[in-house]
KOLVO-800383 format. One record per residue (C-alpha): residue number from 1; x, y, z. Coordinates in Angstrom, 3 decimals. Layout:
N
<site><num>NUM</num><east>X</east><north>Y</north><up>Z</up></site>
...
# end
This chain:
342
<site><num>1</num><east>-22.955</east><north>-16.351</north><up>-21.388</up></site>
<site><num>2</num><east>-21.553</east><north>-13.127</north><up>-19.853</up></site>
<site><num>3</num><east>-19.696</east><north>-10.365</north><up>-21.272</up></site>
<site><num>4</num><east>-15.894</east><north>-10.745</north><up>-21.127</up></site>
<site><num>5</num><east>-14.023</east><north>-7.249</north><up>-20.630</up></site>
<site><num>6</num><east>-10.751</east><north>-7.110</north><up>-22.826</up></site>
<site><num>7</num><east>-8.102</east><north>-5.303</north><up>-21.508</up></site>
<site><num>8</num><east>-6.860</east><north>-2.942</north><up>-24.247</up></site>
<site><num>9</num><east>-3.660</east><north>-1.584</north><up>-21.903</up></site>
<site><num>10</num><east>-0.596</east><north>-2.030</north><up>-24.091</up></site>
<site><num>11</num><east>2.854</east><north>-0.025</north><up>-24.453</up></site>
<site><num>12</num><east>2.943</east><north>2.482</north><up>-26.751</up></site>
<site><num>13</num><east>6.884</east><north>2.452</north><up>-26.724</up></site>
<site><num>14</num><east>8.934</east><north>4.952</north><up>-28.617</up></site>
<site><num>15</num><east>12.638</east><north>3.867</north><up>-29.326</up></site>
<site><num>16</num><east>15.244</east><north>6.412</north><up>-29.369</up></site>
<site><num>17</num><east>18.193</east><north>5.843</north><up>-32.126</up></site>
<site><num>18</num><east>21.551</east><north>7.928</north><up>-31.991</up></site>
<site><num>19</num><east>23.376</east><north>8.999</north><up>-35.521</up></site>
<site><num>20</num><east>27.034</east><north>9.950</north><up>-33.761</up></site>
<site><num>21</num><east>25.781</east><north>12.878</north><up>-31.273</up></site>
<site><num>22</num><east>22.605</east><north>13.623</north><up>-32.821</up></site>
<site><num>23</num><east>19.155</east><north>11.940</north><up>-31.780</up></site>
<site><num>24</num><east>17.134</east><north>11.050</north><up>-35.056</up></site>
<site><num>25</num><east>13.679</east><north>10.020</north><up>-34.827</up></site>
<site><num>26</num><east>12.648</east><north>8.360</north><up>-38.475</up></site>
<site><num>27</num><east>10.001</east><north>10.630</north><up>-38.586</up></site>
<site><num>28</num><east>12.400</east><north>13.530</north><up>-38.706</up></site>
<site><num>29</num><east>11.294</east><north>16.044</north><up>-41.757</up></site>
<site><num>30</num><east>14.438</east><north>16.628</north><up>-44.276</up></site>
<site><num>31</num><east>15.420</east><north>18.498</north><up>-47.393</up></site>
<site><num>32</num><east>14.585</east><north>15.020</north><up>-49.354</up></site>
<site><num>33</num><east>15.833</east><north>17.498</north><up>-52.679</up></site>
<site><num>34</num><east>19.085</east><north>18.370</north><up>-51.078</up></site>
<site><num>35</num><east>20.099</east><north>14.573</north><up>-50.312</up></site>
<site><num>36</num><east>19.037</east><north>13.213</north><up>-53.271</up></site>
<site><num>37</num><east>21.344</east><north>15.100</north><up>-54.962</up></site>
<site><num>38</num><east>24.168</east><north>14.446</north><up>-52.608</up></site>
<site><num>39</num><east>23.343</east><north>10.972</north><up>-53.773</up></site>
<site><num>40</num><east>23.493</east><north>12.033</north><up>-57.672</up></site>
<site><num>41</num><east>26.996</east><north>13.854</north><up>-57.086</up></site>
<site><num>42</num><east>28.527</east><north>11.030</north><up>-54.931</up></site>
<site><num>43</num><east>27.470</east><north>8.251</north><up>-57.702</up></site>
<site><num>44</num><east>28.957</east><north>10.725</north><up>-60.125</up></site>
<site><num>45</num><east>32.353</east><north>10.952</north><up>-58.491</up></site>
<site><num>46</num><east>32.571</east><north>7.169</north><up>-57.519</up></site>
<site><num>47</num><east>31.685</east><north>5.796</north><up>-61.270</up></site>
<site><num>48</num><east>34.975</east><north>8.091</north><up>-62.230</up></site>
<site><num>49</num><east>37.324</east><north>7.253</north><up>-59.432</up></site>
<site><num>50</num><east>35.771</east><north>4.623</north><up>-57.166</up></site>
<site><num>51</num><east>38.955</east><north>4.583</north><up>-54.573</up></site>
<site><num>52</num><east>37.909</east><north>7.925</north><up>-53.705</up></site>
<site><num>53</num><east>36.174</east><north>6.190</north><up>-50.351</up></site>
<site><num>54</num><east>35.030</east><north>9.423</north><up>-48.591</up></site>
<site><num>55</num><east>32.448</east><north>10.094</north><up>-51.072</up></site>
<site><num>56</num><east>31.177</east><north>6.560</north><up>-50.145</up></site>
<site><num>57</num><east>30.682</east><north>7.906</north><up>-46.431</up></site>
<site><num>58</num><east>28.844</east><north>10.837</north><up>-47.978</up></site>
<site><num>59</num><east>26.702</east><north>8.754</north><up>-49.964</up></site>
<site><num>60</num><east>25.729</east><north>6.593</north><up>-47.350</up></site>
<site><num>61</num><east>24.863</east><north>9.753</north><up>-45.004</up></site>
<site><num>62</num><east>22.665</east><north>10.776</north><up>-47.538</up></site>
<site><num>63</num><east>20.838</east><north>7.591</north><up>-48.438</up></site>
<site><num>64</num><east>20.196</east><north>7.504</north><up>-44.480</up></site>
<site><num>65</num><east>18.611</east><north>10.473</north><up>-44.272</up></site>
<site><num>66</num><east>16.566</east><north>9.441</north><up>-47.384</up></site>
<site><num>67</num><east>15.951</east><north>5.851</north><up>-45.743</up></site>
<site><num>68</num><east>17.756</east><north>4.367</north><up>-48.169</up></site>
<site><num>69</num><east>18.813</east><north>2.191</north><up>-45.056</up></site>
<site><num>70</num><east>19.944</east><north>-0.926</north><up>-47.398</up></site>
<site><num>71</num><east>21.981</east><north>1.165</north><up>-49.949</up></site>
<site><num>72</num><east>23.460</east><north>2.680</north><up>-46.442</up></site>
<site><num>73</num><east>24.942</east><north>-0.698</north><up>-45.120</up></site>
<site><num>74</num><east>26.303</east><north>-1.749</north><up>-48.677</up></site>
<site><num>75</num><east>28.573</east><north>2.125</north><up>-48.727</up></site>
<site><num>76</num><east>29.350</east><north>1.661</north><up>-45.384</up></site>
<site><num>77</num><east>30.776</east><north>-2.009</north><up>-45.945</up></site>
<site><num>78</num><east>32.754</east><north>-0.790</north><up>-48.839</up></site>
<site><num>79</num><east>34.259</east><north>1.137</north><up>-46.495</up></site>
<site><num>80</num><east>34.611</east><north>-0.688</north><up>-43.713</up></site>
<site><num>81</num><east>36.898</east><north>-3.449</north><up>-46.101</up></site>
<site><num>82</num><east>39.244</east><north>-0.860</north><up>-46.900</up></site>
<site><num>83</num><east>39.488</east><north>0.701</north><up>-43.342</up></site>
<site><num>84</num><east>38.449</east><north>-1.951</north><up>-41.055</up></site>
<site><num>85</num><east>38.880</east><north>-0.348</north><up>-37.725</up></site>
<site><num>86</num><east>37.048</east><north>2.873</north><up>-38.010</up></site>
<site><num>87</num><east>34.445</east><north>2.600</north><up>-34.845</up></site>
<site><num>88</num><east>32.445</east><north>5.354</north><up>-36.357</up></site>
<site><num>89</num><east>31.394</east><north>3.112</north><up>-39.492</up></site>
<site><num>90</num><east>30.363</east><north>0.314</north><up>-37.725</up></site>
<site><num>91</num><east>28.193</east><north>2.361</north><up>-35.593</up></site>
<site><num>92</num><east>26.616</east><north>4.145</north><up>-38.651</up></site>
<site><num>93</num><east>26.341</east><north>0.904</north><up>-40.418</up></site>
<site><num>94</num><east>24.526</east><north>-0.524</north><up>-36.982</up></site>
<site><num>95</num><east>22.070</east><north>2.321</north><up>-37.376</up></site>
<site><num>96</num><east>22.078</east><north>1.609</north><up>-41.412</up></site>
<site><num>97</num><east>20.819</east><north>-2.317</north><up>-40.137</up></site>
<site><num>98</num><east>18.700</east><north>-0.951</north><up>-37.320</up></site>
<site><num>99</num><east>16.599</east><north>0.636</north><up>-40.147</up></site>
<site><num>100</num><east>16.081</east><north>-2.249</north><up>-42.499</up></site>
<site><num>101</num><east>15.143</east><north>-3.986</north><up>-39.107</up></site>
<site><num>102</num><east>18.108</east><north>-6.635</north><up>-38.961</up></site>
<site><num>103</num><east>18.707</east><north>-6.327</north><up>-35.134</up></site>
<site><num>104</num><east>21.274</east><north>-8.695</north><up>-35.125</up></site>
<site><num>105</num><east>23.297</east><north>-7.267</north><up>-37.462</up></site>
<site><num>106</num><east>23.118</east><north>-3.901</north><up>-35.715</up></site>
<site><num>107</num><east>24.067</east><north>-5.342</north><up>-31.999</up></site>
<site><num>108</num><east>27.018</east><north>-7.015</north><up>-33.679</up></site>
<site><num>109</num><east>27.898</east><north>-3.621</north><up>-35.454</up></site>
<site><num>110</num><east>27.578</east><north>-1.652</north><up>-32.128</up></site>
<site><num>111</num><east>29.826</east><north>-4.542</north><up>-30.311</up></site>
<site><num>112</num><east>32.480</east><north>-3.511</north><up>-33.078</up></site>
<site><num>113</num><east>32.148</east><north>0.009</north><up>-32.212</up></site>
<site><num>114</num><east>32.139</east><north>-0.820</north><up>-28.302</up></site>
<site><num>115</num><east>35.218</east><north>-3.107</north><up>-29.255</up></site>
<site><num>116</num><east>37.777</east><north>-0.189</north><up>-30.870</up></site>
<site><num>117</num><east>35.338</east><north>2.255</north><up>-28.761</up></site>
<site><num>118</num><east>34.637</east><north>1.323</north><up>-25.172</up></site>
<site><num>119</num><east>33.189</east><north>4.289</north><up>-23.701</up></site>
<site><num>120</num><east>30.780</east><north>5.253</north><up>-26.762</up></site>
<site><num>121</num><east>27.739</east><north>5.896</north><up>-25.138</up></site>
<site><num>122</num><east>25.717</east><north>5.699</north><up>-28.127</up></site>
<site><num>123</num><east>27.009</east><north>2.375</north><up>-29.246</up></site>
<site><num>124</num><east>25.848</east><north>1.088</north><up>-25.828</up></site>
<site><num>125</num><east>22.307</east><north>2.854</north><up>-26.104</up></site>
<site><num>126</num><east>21.415</east><north>1.816</north><up>-29.104</up></site>
<site><num>127</num><east>22.466</east><north>-2.058</north><up>-29.214</up></site>
<site><num>128</num><east>20.326</east><north>-1.677</north><up>-25.742</up></site>
<site><num>129</num><east>17.452</east><north>-0.612</north><up>-27.837</up></site>
<site><num>130</num><east>18.083</east><north>-3.603</north><up>-30.723</up></site>
<site><num>131</num><east>18.599</east><north>-6.209</north><up>-27.905</up></site>
<site><num>132</num><east>15.171</east><north>-4.902</north><up>-26.507</up></site>
<site><num>133</num><east>13.628</east><north>-5.091</north><up>-29.436</up></site>
<site><num>134</num><east>14.586</east><north>-8.801</north><up>-29.706</up></site>
<site><num>135</num><east>13.403</east><north>-9.450</north><up>-26.278</up></site>
<site><num>136</num><east>16.544</east><north>-9.619</north><up>-24.978</up></site>
<site><num>137</num><east>15.671</east><north>-7.370</north><up>-21.810</up></site>
<site><num>138</num><east>18.367</east><north>-8.586</north><up>-19.132</up></site>
<site><num>139</num><east>21.144</east><north>-8.007</north><up>-22.207</up></site>
<site><num>140</num><east>19.331</east><north>-4.222</north><up>-22.738</up></site>
<site><num>141</num><east>19.247</east><north>-3.111</north><up>-19.368</up></site>
<site><num>142</num><east>23.026</east><north>-4.373</north><up>-18.297</up></site>
<site><num>143</num><east>23.795</east><north>-1.665</north><up>-22.124</up></site>
<site><num>144</num><east>21.758</east><north>0.696</north><up>-21.034</up></site>
<site><num>145</num><east>23.271</east><north>0.485</north><up>-16.833</up></site>
<site><num>146</num><east>26.389</east><north>0.826</north><up>-18.548</up></site>
<site><num>147</num><east>25.188</east><north>3.895</north><up>-20.724</up></site>
<site><num>148</num><east>24.214</east><north>5.553</north><up>-17.792</up></site>
<site><num>149</num><east>27.545</east><north>4.677</north><up>-16.359</up></site>
<site><num>150</num><east>29.469</east><north>6.507</north><up>-18.607</up></site>
<site><num>151</num><east>27.033</east><north>9.860</north><up>-19.060</up></site>
<site><num>152</num><east>23.795</east><north>9.862</north><up>-15.859</up></site>
<site><num>153</num><east>22.804</east><north>13.460</north><up>-17.727</up></site>
<site><num>154</num><east>21.278</east><north>11.829</north><up>-21.003</up></site>
<site><num>155</num><east>17.473</east><north>10.761</north><up>-20.533</up></site>
<site><num>156</num><east>17.269</east><north>8.830</north><up>-23.979</up></site>
<site><num>157</num><east>19.004</east><north>5.361</north><up>-21.787</up></site>
<site><num>158</num><east>16.813</east><north>6.247</north><up>-18.402</up></site>
<site><num>159</num><east>13.606</east><north>6.051</north><up>-20.953</up></site>
<site><num>160</num><east>14.731</east><north>3.176</north><up>-22.648</up></site>
<site><num>161</num><east>15.771</east><north>1.256</north><up>-19.963</up></site>
<site><num>162</num><east>12.598</east><north>1.675</north><up>-18.408</up></site>
<site><num>163</num><east>10.976</east><north>0.054</north><up>-21.083</up></site>
<site><num>164</num><east>12.755</east><north>-3.301</north><up>-21.030</up></site>
<site><num>165</num><east>12.032</east><north>-3.082</north><up>-17.240</up></site>
<site><num>166</num><east>7.996</east><north>-2.901</north><up>-18.626</up></site>
<site><num>167</num><east>8.736</east><north>-5.658</north><up>-20.385</up></site>
<site><num>168</num><east>9.936</east><north>-8.420</north><up>-17.449</up></site>
<site><num>169</num><east>7.416</east><north>-6.395</north><up>-14.948</up></site>
<site><num>170</num><east>10.215</east><north>-4.473</north><up>-12.868</up></site>
<site><num>171</num><east>6.945</east><north>-1.970</north><up>-12.497</up></site>
<site><num>172</num><east>8.180</east><north>0.282</north><up>-9.453</up></site>
<site><num>173</num><east>12.074</east><north>0.317</north><up>-10.808</up></site>
<site><num>174</num><east>10.562</east><north>1.245</north><up>-14.597</up></site>
<site><num>175</num><east>9.190</east><north>3.804</north><up>-12.644</up></site>
<site><num>176</num><east>12.343</east><north>5.257</north><up>-11.384</up></site>
<site><num>177</num><east>13.853</east><north>5.292</north><up>-14.695</up></site>
<site><num>178</num><east>11.387</east><north>7.733</north><up>-16.052</up></site>
<site><num>179</num><east>11.552</east><north>9.852</north><up>-12.729</up></site>
<site><num>180</num><east>14.419</east><north>10.592</north><up>-13.960</up></site>
<site><num>181</num><east>13.335</east><north>10.733</north><up>-17.797</up></site>
<site><num>182</num><east>10.876</east><north>14.018</north><up>-16.310</up></site>
<site><num>183</num><east>13.324</east><north>15.203</north><up>-13.673</up></site>
<site><num>184</num><east>16.269</east><north>15.575</north><up>-16.939</up></site>
<site><num>185</num><east>13.211</east><north>16.876</north><up>-19.661</up></site>
<site><num>186</num><east>9.742</east><north>17.433</north><up>-18.232</up></site>
<site><num>187</num><east>7.852</east><north>17.821</north><up>-21.648</up></site>
<site><num>188</num><east>8.784</east><north>14.569</north><up>-22.489</up></site>
<site><num>189</num><east>5.226</east><north>13.091</north><up>-22.955</up></site>
<site><num>190</num><east>6.495</east><north>9.245</north><up>-23.705</up></site>
<site><num>191</num><east>7.511</east><north>9.282</north><up>-20.167</up></site>
<site><num>192</num><east>4.548</east><north>10.291</north><up>-18.931</up></site>
<site><num>193</num><east>2.752</east><north>7.736</north><up>-20.678</up></site>
<site><num>194</num><east>4.882</east><north>4.968</north><up>-19.703</up></site>
<site><num>195</num><east>5.132</east><north>5.703</north><up>-16.182</up></site>
<site><num>196</num><east>1.226</east><north>5.741</north><up>-16.397</up></site>
<site><num>197</num><east>1.304</east><north>2.120</north><up>-17.573</up></site>
<site><num>198</num><east>3.587</east><north>0.626</north><up>-14.645</up></site>
<site><num>199</num><east>1.349</east><north>3.186</north><up>-12.378</up></site>
<site><num>200</num><east>-1.401</east><north>1.099</north><up>-13.566</up></site>
<site><num>201</num><east>-0.312</east><north>-1.984</north><up>-13.592</up></site>
<site><num>202</num><east>0.632</east><north>-1.899</north><up>-9.575</up></site>
<site><num>203</num><east>-3.279</east><north>-0.735</north><up>-9.352</up></site>
<site><num>204</num><east>-1.870</east><north>2.825</north><up>-8.834</up></site>
<site><num>205</num><east>-5.003</east><north>4.133</north><up>-10.787</up></site>
<site><num>206</num><east>-5.113</east><north>7.632</north><up>-9.382</up></site>
<site><num>207</num><east>-1.252</east><north>8.315</north><up>-10.526</up></site>
<site><num>208</num><east>-1.903</east><north>6.901</north><up>-13.860</up></site>
<site><num>209</num><east>-5.043</east><north>8.975</north><up>-14.495</up></site>
<site><num>210</num><east>-2.390</east><north>12.223</north><up>-13.253</up></site>
<site><num>211</num><east>0.313</east><north>11.080</north><up>-15.533</up></site>
<site><num>212</num><east>-2.063</east><north>10.820</north><up>-18.492</up></site>
<site><num>213</num><east>-3.700</east><north>14.392</north><up>-17.588</up></site>
<site><num>214</num><east>-0.194</east><north>15.652</north><up>-17.914</up></site>
<site><num>215</num><east>0.410</east><north>14.070</north><up>-21.404</up></site>
<site><num>216</num><east>-2.931</east><north>15.085</north><up>-22.598</up></site>
<site><num>217</num><east>-1.825</east><north>19.049</north><up>-21.417</up></site>
<site><num>218</num><east>1.244</east><north>18.481</north><up>-22.934</up></site>
<site><num>219</num><east>-0.560</east><north>16.636</north><up>-26.310</up></site>
<site><num>220</num><east>-4.171</east><north>17.436</north><up>-26.795</up></site>
<site><num>221</num><east>-4.450</east><north>15.440</north><up>-29.526</up></site>
<site><num>222</num><east>-2.212</east><north>12.454</north><up>-28.797</up></site>
<site><num>223</num><east>-4.771</east><north>9.581</north><up>-29.006</up></site>
<site><num>224</num><east>-2.651</east><north>7.120</north><up>-27.275</up></site>
<site><num>225</num><east>-3.590</east><north>8.918</north><up>-23.700</up></site>
<site><num>226</num><east>-7.039</east><north>9.320</north><up>-24.127</up></site>
<site><num>227</num><east>-7.778</east><north>5.953</north><up>-24.816</up></site>
<site><num>228</num><east>-5.330</east><north>4.633</north><up>-21.962</up></site>
<site><num>229</num><east>-6.685</east><north>7.277</north><up>-19.850</up></site>
<site><num>230</num><east>-10.118</east><north>5.556</north><up>-20.560</up></site>
<site><num>231</num><east>-9.094</east><north>1.945</north><up>-19.778</up></site>
<site><num>232</num><east>-7.575</east><north>3.407</north><up>-15.908</up></site>
<site><num>233</num><east>-11.356</east><north>5.044</north><up>-15.766</up></site>
<site><num>234</num><east>-12.407</east><north>1.581</north><up>-16.295</up></site>
<site><num>235</num><east>-10.228</east><north>-0.135</north><up>-13.441</up></site>
<site><num>236</num><east>-11.577</east><north>2.863</north><up>-11.327</up></site>
<site><num>237</num><east>-15.455</east><north>2.224</north><up>-11.983</up></site>
<site><num>238</num><east>-15.672</east><north>5.609</north><up>-13.369</up></site>
<site><num>239</num><east>-17.321</east><north>4.178</north><up>-16.252</up></site>
<site><num>240</num><east>-19.015</east><north>7.473</north><up>-17.269</up></site>
<site><num>241</num><east>-15.336</east><north>9.297</north><up>-17.717</up></site>
<site><num>242</num><east>-14.295</east><north>6.062</north><up>-19.250</up></site>
<site><num>243</num><east>-16.827</east><north>7.000</north><up>-21.939</up></site>
<site><num>244</num><east>-15.855</east><north>10.222</north><up>-22.509</up></site>
<site><num>245</num><east>-12.431</east><north>9.211</north><up>-22.722</up></site>
<site><num>246</num><east>-13.456</east><north>6.782</north><up>-25.512</up></site>
<site><num>247</num><east>-15.436</east><north>9.023</north><up>-27.578</up></site>
<site><num>248</num><east>-12.531</east><north>11.388</north><up>-27.872</up></site>
<site><num>249</num><east>-10.235</east><north>8.766</north><up>-29.017</up></site>
<site><num>250</num><east>-12.906</east><north>8.532</north><up>-31.473</up></site>
<site><num>251</num><east>-13.231</east><north>11.999</north><up>-32.238</up></site>
<site><num>252</num><east>-9.644</east><north>12.095</north><up>-33.237</up></site>
<site><num>253</num><east>-8.925</east><north>8.625</north><up>-34.675</up></site>
<site><num>254</num><east>-12.390</east><north>7.112</north><up>-35.771</up></site>
<site><num>255</num><east>-10.909</east><north>3.730</north><up>-36.740</up></site>
<site><num>256</num><east>-8.919</east><north>3.651</north><up>-33.384</up></site>
<site><num>257</num><east>-10.771</east><north>-0.039</north><up>-32.844</up></site>
<site><num>258</num><east>-10.127</east><north>-1.020</north><up>-29.737</up></site>
<site><num>259</num><east>-12.165</east><north>2.217</north><up>-28.360</up></site>
<site><num>260</num><east>-15.072</east><north>1.145</north><up>-30.139</up></site>
<site><num>261</num><east>-14.919</east><north>-1.890</north><up>-28.213</up></site>
<site><num>262</num><east>-14.192</east><north>-0.625</north><up>-24.490</up></site>
<site><num>263</num><east>-16.981</east><north>1.941</north><up>-25.061</up></site>
<site><num>264</num><east>-19.317</east><north>-0.822</north><up>-26.382</up></site>
<site><num>265</num><east>-18.559</east><north>-2.764</north><up>-23.435</up></site>
<site><num>266</num><east>-19.784</east><north>0.333</north><up>-21.307</up></site>
<site><num>267</num><east>-23.057</east><north>0.944</north><up>-23.551</up></site>
<site><num>268</num><east>-23.806</east><north>-2.810</north><up>-22.537</up></site>
<site><num>269</num><east>-23.149</east><north>-2.269</north><up>-18.354</up></site>
<site><num>270</num><east>-24.928</east><north>0.438</north><up>-18.490</up></site>
<site><num>271</num><east>-27.574</east><north>-1.146</north><up>-20.724</up></site>
<site><num>272</num><east>-27.523</east><north>1.055</north><up>-23.789</up></site>
<site><num>273</num><east>-27.764</east><north>-2.123</north><up>-25.835</up></site>
<site><num>274</num><east>-28.641</east><north>0.058</north><up>-29.113</up></site>
<site><num>275</num><east>-25.485</east><north>2.177</north><up>-28.606</up></site>
<site><num>276</num><east>-23.661</east><north>-1.494</north><up>-27.556</up></site>
<site><num>277</num><east>-24.839</east><north>-2.812</north><up>-30.689</up></site>
<site><num>278</num><east>-23.849</east><north>-0.255</north><up>-32.543</up></site>
<site><num>279</num><east>-20.305</east><north>0.423</north><up>-31.831</up></site>
<site><num>280</num><east>-19.672</east><north>-3.453</north><up>-31.713</up></site>
<site><num>281</num><east>-20.088</east><north>-3.160</north><up>-35.610</up></site>
<site><num>282</num><east>-18.180</east><north>0.002</north><up>-35.915</up></site>
<site><num>283</num><east>-15.403</east><north>-2.695</north><up>-34.235</up></site>
<site><num>284</num><east>-16.173</east><north>-5.452</north><up>-36.253</up></site>
<site><num>285</num><east>-16.027</east><north>-3.091</north><up>-39.874</up></site>
<site><num>286</num><east>-12.804</east><north>-2.743</north><up>-38.619</up></site>
<site><num>287</num><east>-11.681</east><north>-6.295</north><up>-37.327</up></site>
<site><num>288</num><east>-14.055</east><north>-8.768</north><up>-38.877</up></site>
<site><num>289</num><east>-12.475</east><north>-12.292</north><up>-37.347</up></site>
<site><num>290</num><east>-12.526</east><north>-11.335</north><up>-33.858</up></site>
<site><num>291</num><east>-15.240</east><north>-14.342</north><up>-32.352</up></site>
<site><num>292</num><east>-15.523</east><north>-12.283</north><up>-29.014</up></site>
<site><num>293</num><east>-17.213</east><north>-9.319</north><up>-30.764</up></site>
<site><num>294</num><east>-19.858</east><north>-11.560</north><up>-32.699</up></site>
<site><num>295</num><east>-20.895</east><north>-13.204</north><up>-29.611</up></site>
<site><num>296</num><east>-21.066</east><north>-9.929</north><up>-27.456</up></site>
<site><num>297</num><east>-23.253</east><north>-7.884</north><up>-30.025</up></site>
<site><num>298</num><east>-25.378</east><north>-11.169</north><up>-29.940</up></site>
<site><num>299</num><east>-25.368</east><north>-10.537</north><up>-26.697</up></site>
<site><num>300</num><east>-26.412</east><north>-6.896</north><up>-26.427</up></site>
<site><num>301</num><east>-29.074</east><north>-7.453</north><up>-29.572</up></site>
<site><num>302</num><east>-30.913</east><north>-10.236</north><up>-27.480</up></site>
<site><num>303</num><east>-32.060</east><north>-7.122</north><up>-25.423</up></site>
<site><num>304</num><east>-33.484</east><north>-5.704</north><up>-27.901</up></site>
<site><num>305</num><east>-36.896</east><north>-6.536</north><up>-29.199</up></site>
<site><num>306</num><east>-36.598</east><north>-8.078</north><up>-32.525</up></site>
<site><num>307</num><east>-33.335</east><north>-9.258</north><up>-33.236</up></site>
<site><num>308</num><east>-33.210</east><north>-12.833</north><up>-32.374</up></site>
<site><num>309</num><east>-32.503</east><north>-13.371</north><up>-35.890</up></site>
<site><num>310</num><east>-29.543</east><north>-10.696</north><up>-35.907</up></site>
<site><num>311</num><east>-28.330</east><north>-12.364</north><up>-32.432</up></site>
<site><num>312</num><east>-28.059</east><north>-16.239</north><up>-34.179</up></site>
<site><num>313</num><east>-26.330</east><north>-14.940</north><up>-37.295</up></site>
<site><num>314</num><east>-24.137</east><north>-13.454</north><up>-34.830</up></site>
<site><num>315</num><east>-23.464</east><north>-16.422</north><up>-32.482</up></site>
<site><num>316</num><east>-22.849</east><north>-18.561</north><up>-35.561</up></site>
<site><num>317</num><east>-20.372</east><north>-16.301</north><up>-36.500</up></site>
<site><num>318</num><east>-18.618</east><north>-16.592</north><up>-33.321</up></site>
<site><num>319</num><east>-18.589</east><north>-20.085</north><up>-33.822</up></site>
<site><num>320</num><east>-17.160</east><north>-20.620</north><up>-36.955</up></site>
<site><num>321</num><east>-14.277</east><north>-18.485</north><up>-35.639</up></site>
<site><num>322</num><east>-13.938</east><north>-20.218</north><up>-32.720</up></site>
<site><num>323</num><east>-15.805</east><north>-23.168</north><up>-31.616</up></site>
<site><num>324</num><east>-15.240</east><north>-23.123</north><up>-28.522</up></site>
<site><num>325</num><east>-18.279</east><north>-20.845</north><up>-27.574</up></site>
<site><num>326</num><east>-20.305</east><north>-24.244</north><up>-28.376</up></site>
<site><num>327</num><east>-20.632</east><north>-25.847</north><up>-24.629</up></site>
<site><num>328</num><east>-21.894</east><north>-22.460</north><up>-23.535</up></site>
<site><num>329</num><east>-24.498</east><north>-21.669</north><up>-26.312</up></site>
<site><num>330</num><east>-26.088</east><north>-25.024</north><up>-26.204</up></site>
<site><num>331</num><east>-26.830</east><north>-23.785</north><up>-22.605</up></site>
<site><num>332</num><east>-29.145</east><north>-21.055</north><up>-23.960</up></site>
<site><num>333</num><east>-32.845</east><north>-22.393</north><up>-24.941</up></site>
<site><num>334</num><east>-33.460</east><north>-19.712</north><up>-27.381</up></site>
<site><num>335</num><east>-30.380</east><north>-20.210</north><up>-29.348</up></site>
<site><num>336</num><east>-30.315</east><north>-24.280</north><up>-28.967</up></site>
<site><num>337</num><east>-33.301</east><north>-24.737</north><up>-31.737</up></site>
<site><num>338</num><east>-30.939</east><north>-22.791</north><up>-33.846</up></site>
<site><num>339</num><east>-27.563</east><north>-24.448</north><up>-33.570</up></site>
<site><num>340</num><east>-26.470</east><north>-27.102</north><up>-36.269</up></site>
<site><num>341</num><east>-26.503</east><north>-30.510</north><up>-34.392</up></site>
<site><num>342</num><east>-22.542</east><north>-30.888</north><up>-35.241</up></site>
# end
């Protein structure tokens, strides 16, 4: 039985969405009471005069700020029925549909925006973002290409195009886009983070570590940066450095399960079996249906005296979750004795 190395490097993507000319983040801090009062005031006016369409727009904007995307969609729809040729309202309804994860509906609204306003950079960028989420990567790249031709100084278009290119494994071209983002905005941590991913996939581990070092220098509390750097260090066979990064990951977030798994893997490789068992146990506490974790903990326990019974239980649990382990276990004399015949 061998210990299987698990690869946990993954994209921590951040999609940007434009609201008119300003970048809106879903985590943006707002004065909720202020916008709630706007909603209430507009609702009162609309009740008295439902033909006052400017108040539907004001209410929709406040609802969007409050995360009431479904209600915002309804208000923009009312206005669009009365005024069907206003590009901005299709765009804003598209953003609201994006908020409720109606990406197809958002794309339809961004397309209508573009039909009415062909030079709308933000509509192309947001439509490209929605297409990326729906895994239409080629369509997304085309939209970002147009957005960049219309305005080549908006870093979000390069960043999101880079994300789409990562997903089609065009790593070299993705790096070029992240380079452009960094040139325009040198302190965008996501650009360094995603460029590190692209470099790692191209086996440029040194370059990936350098980018992750930069991310950490900008944001020393970014959990994913330490975790990803630890993973890259594994590829460099720097197990000591990788273990330190996974430890730092867990200091910042003690429920980051993959860090326990990978640190356990390192403990096993360096024959620290007690620590390996401890880390696999912590991982299993957070992810109790992973057959590989039980299998690996069983292997670790067999190197520790007096834990044969516990190792057998782990193997049986692994078998229950994944019967494909059975032929491998049958090759082990110490375990075959305990396994059921069927």
